[in-house]
N, C-alpha and C positions, 0 to 999 in steps of 0.2 A: 502348855501343861504336857508334858508329853507320857507316856503309856507304852507299856510293849506292846508288839503288835501280833499278830497271828494270820499268817499266809497260808491259805488255803490249795495244797498244791497236789493232792490225791487221787482227781478224779481221773477216767479213762479219756476223757475225750475224745470219745465216739465220733461225734459229729465232726471232726476233723478229718476223717479217713485215713487217707495212706500217711498223710502227714505225723500219725500218732502211732503208728504200726512197732516203730523200732523208738520212737524218741516220744518220750512224754511231754503231755501238752504245754507244762510251763515252760519246757526247752525248748519250743516250735521257734525257728527265728522269727524274728519280726523286724524288719530292716536292718538285719546280718547278726543281731544281738538276740540271745534267748529273752523271752516275750519276758520271764520272772523277775530278769536284770532290770529291766525298768523299773518296776515295781520294792523291789530291793534299793534303789536310786531314790526311790521318794522317799520312801521313809528315811532313808539315811540324809535324807535332804535336810528333813523335819526334825531332825533331833534323836529318833527312836535307835536307841540302843540293844535292847533285846528284842529279836526276832525269831519267830518259831516257826516252821513249817511243817506241818504232817505229811506224809508221803503215801502211799498204797502202790499203783500201777507204773511198774518201773522204778520202785523204789533204788536198786542197786547203780539205777541212770546218772538220776536227779541227786541222790545224798551226796557224791562228792561236789558237785557244782555246787550245791548250797553251802557244805562244811566248808569250801575254800573261799566263800564271803561269808562266813562266821555268824551262818545261822543256824538255830538250835533246829534239830531232825526230831522227828517226832514220828515214829513208824505205825503205821495203823492194820499192819499183817497180821494177824491173816485176813481181815475182817473190815471193809469200809464201812464209815461210820456216819458219810455227809456234813454237813457243815458244819451244824450243829452239835453231833455226836464229837465228830472230831476237836470242836472247841472244845468240849468239855472234858475229853482226854487230855487235851493239852494245858490246861490249868496247872499243875502242878510244874509245867518248864516254864507258864507266862508266867506267875506266881503275883498275880495282881486280880484284882474285883473289878476292874476296868480297864479295856484292853481293846484297841482297835484290831480289826480284823479288816483282810483287805482280799479279794481274787487277781488272781495275776493276769488273766485272760480279758483284760480291757486296756485300751491306750486311752491317755490323755495329753491334753497339750492345756495352755495355758497357764492361771495361777495353779503351785500344789496343791491336791487335794486335802493328804493328809496334815498339810500345816491349815489349812482351810479348816478341818475337824475342829485339829487343837484349840486353835482360837476361839469357836463358838460352842466347846464346850461348857457347860456350868453343872456344877455338885446336885442339883436336885434331877437330872434328865435321868430316864433310863436307856434309853439309844438315841443316838444321834446318826439320821443316812445318809449320805452324802448322794445328791437327786439329781437328773437331768431330764429338764424337761422333753415330752415326748415328741415332738418336732425336731428339737436340736439332735436327736440322736442320730449318730452317722450311719446305724445300722437298721434295720426299719423293723418296728414292733407294731402291732394290730394293737396294743392295748396298753395303759400304763400300770403300775405296782401300786401305786399311794395319789391320795389328794396331799394339798398341803395350804395349811392356811393357820396365819400367824405362828409358824415356825413350828406347826402341829403337824403331824400326818395321821392319817384315816386308811384301811387299804382301800383299794379300786381309785383311779383317778388319772390326773396327766402327766404323771413324774414316774420316770422310771428310777429301779434302784440301780446305784453305778457299780455295786459292789465294794465300795468302801463306808467302815462305819465307827463309831467310838460306842463302847458297848457295855453296860454292868451285866456280871456272871455271876453275880450271886444267887439265881435263881435257877440257874442249868441242872443244878442236882433235883430240882421239885419234877422233871422227865425221867422217868423210869425205864425207857427204851436208850439201849447205846446207839442205836443210829437212827438220827433225826436231823431235819434239816433246819437251817435259821428262822424259816418261817412258822414253825412249832414255838420257836421262843419268844418270835414276836407277836403270836398270838398270844403264848401265857402273860407276856408283858403289858399289851393291849387292854387285858382285864382288870388290872387296875390304875393304868392311867396312858397316859398317851405317849407316843414316842415323836422324836422331832427329826427334824431335817433341816438340811442347806444345804442349795443349790450351787453349779458348778460353774464356776465363770469359764467355759473353755469350751475347748471340744473332746468327744468322748465317743469312746466306738467301742462294742461289744464282740470281741472276737470269740465267735462262737462256733466258726466253723471256719472254710476255706475264704471262702467271698467275704467274711469279718474282717480274714487275717488281709487279705489285696486292701481291703477299705481302709484299715487304720494304717496300714503303710502308704497309701497316698495321702493321708488326711497329717501325717507325721510329715510328709515329702514337702507340704505345704506351708510347714509354720517358717 
């Protein structure tokens, strides 16, 4: 089952230092290609036709690139809205109560994580998050984001959120703020029932800083 997808491409990328002074983070080269192109390729390979991306920082630089790849652009100028607010603002363009969301600043190897999410999604779910075991992440973290038991997830544990999920959007309007994170929306959903998770069976690397970028390039070269 395919759903429209949202790529979060509005951030400032401040942890990337000089790499994002004149280039938005999703266009920073990863093994010779803009990192967002890997995300677009994963979505297209999984049969996703409608893809929306939000923009803010250096929007005039990234928007032509996205449009050239047939991505619908939703500009957040003048205010950046964070992930939850950005998703809420993009709902008219997405046109669905169930959507994929993907962070472009991650590298993947192994099975397509989007296809895995699509195959595991059930109509009774509120959200299905792609997780990575803390010990398998290529970039070190001090703690995980979630625990996972019988397919259900709770806060805190030994799994990291990878940046890809399928999520119902029908309760976003219950959050009145314009700018808020997906964490706030997950907390709202958790008040009424569990969220679900599946584990990626391949390599994953968070590209949060230049060290993460170098690690991701080494991971891709080793495939």
